[in-house]
C-alpha positions in Angstrom: 102.0 84.1 91.2 100.8 82.8 94.5 98.2 84.6 96.6 98.9 84.9 100.4 96.1 85.8 102.8 96.9 88.6 105.2 95.0 88.8 108.4 95.6 91.1 111.4 94.4 90.5 115.0 94.4 94.3 115.3 91.8 94.7 112.6 88.1 93.7 113.0 87.1 90.2 111.9 85.6 90.2 108.4 81.8 90.2 108.4 81.6 88.0 105.3 83.5 85.6 103.0 86.5 87.8 102.4 90.0 88.3 103.8 91.5 91.4 105.3 93.9 91.4 102.4 95.5 89.4 99.7 99.2 89.7 98.9 100.1 88.8 95.3 103.8 89.2 94.6 104.6 92.6 96.1 101.1 94.0 95.7 98.6 94.1 98.7 94.9 94.3 98.0 93.2 95.5 101.2 89.5 94.9 101.6 87.2 97.8 102.5 87.4 98.7 106.1 84.8 100.3 108.3 85.2 101.7 111.8 84.6 98.5 113.7 86.8 98.0 116.8 88.7 94.8 116.7 88.6 94.2 120.4 85.0 95.0 121.2 83.3 94.4 117.9 81.5 97.7 118.2 81.3 100.4 115.5 83.0 103.6 116.4 80.7 106.4 115.2 80.6 109.3 117.6 81.4 111.6 114.7 82.7 111.4 111.1 86.3 112.4 112.2 86.5 109.7 114.8 84.9 107.1 112.5 87.3 107.9 109.6 90.3 107.7 112.0 89.2 104.3 113.1 88.9 103.1 109.5 92.4 104.3 108.8 93.8 102.6 112.0 92.2 99.4 110.8 93.9 99.7 107.4 97.2 100.5 109.2 96.9 97.3 111.2 96.5 95.3 108.0 99.4 97.1 106.2 101.6 96.5 109.3 100.8 92.7 109.2 102.0 92.7 105.6 105.2 94.6 106.7 104.0 97.8 104.9 102.7 101.2 105.9 100.9 104.1 104.2 103.9 105.1 102.1 103.3 101.8 100.2 99.7 102.7 99.3 99.3 103.4 95.6 95.5 103.5 95.3 92.6 104.2 97.6 88.8 104.1 97.2 86.6 106.0 99.7 82.9 105.2 100.0 80.8 107.5 102.0 77.1 107.9 102.6 77.2 111.7 102.6 79.5 113.8 100.5 79.0 116.8 102.7 81.4 114.9 105.0 84.1 114.9 102.3 86.3 117.7 103.8 86.4 116.1 107.2 87.1 112.6 105.8 89.7 114.1 103.5 91.4 115.9 106.4 91.7 112.7 108.5 92.6 110.5 105.6 95.3 113.0 104.5 96.9 113.0 108.0 98.0 109.4 107.5 100.2 110.2 104.5 103.3 112.3 104.2 103.3 113.5 100.6 103.5 111.1 97.6 99.7 110.6 97.9 98.1 107.6 96.3 95.6 107.8 93.4 92.1 107.9 94.8 88.4 108.3 94.2 85.6 109.2 96.6 82.1 107.9 95.9 78.9 108.6 97.7 76.8 105.5 98.2 73.3 104.9 99.6 74.3 102.5 102.4 77.4 100.7 103.8 77.7 97.6 105.9 77.0 97.8 109.7 75.5 101.3 109.2 79.0 102.8 108.5 79.3 106.3 107.2 82.7 105.7 105.5 84.5 102.7 104.1 88.0 102.7 102.6 89.9 100.1 100.6 93.5 100.4 99.4 96.1 98.8 97.2 99.7 98.9 98.4 103.0 97.9 96.6 106.2 97.1 98.4 
């Protein structure tokens, strides 16, 4: 099976040697996204709700580029630096789905790239 690189101009430029996503067959593997604005390059971190929303918007831009949306997401991984933010992250994250939620885990980590408080990666299937 051939791997196709998916890149969206509406998602922030990767900060390392990785792609926004890889499409293999009908499965899309989306790299972890943080709340970096694609146009300004600035991190959006006024509060955890705004930061999580920007992360999800970046994921949406990548899904859209692959002609998918959140209904195609089958698996998500959430990394956060403080699990006391879990309920707020969960509330924002959940607002992007309409039932048929993907499998998911949430993990607290010591530190994330660019000083992010939350990073989310997903797998989607068309």
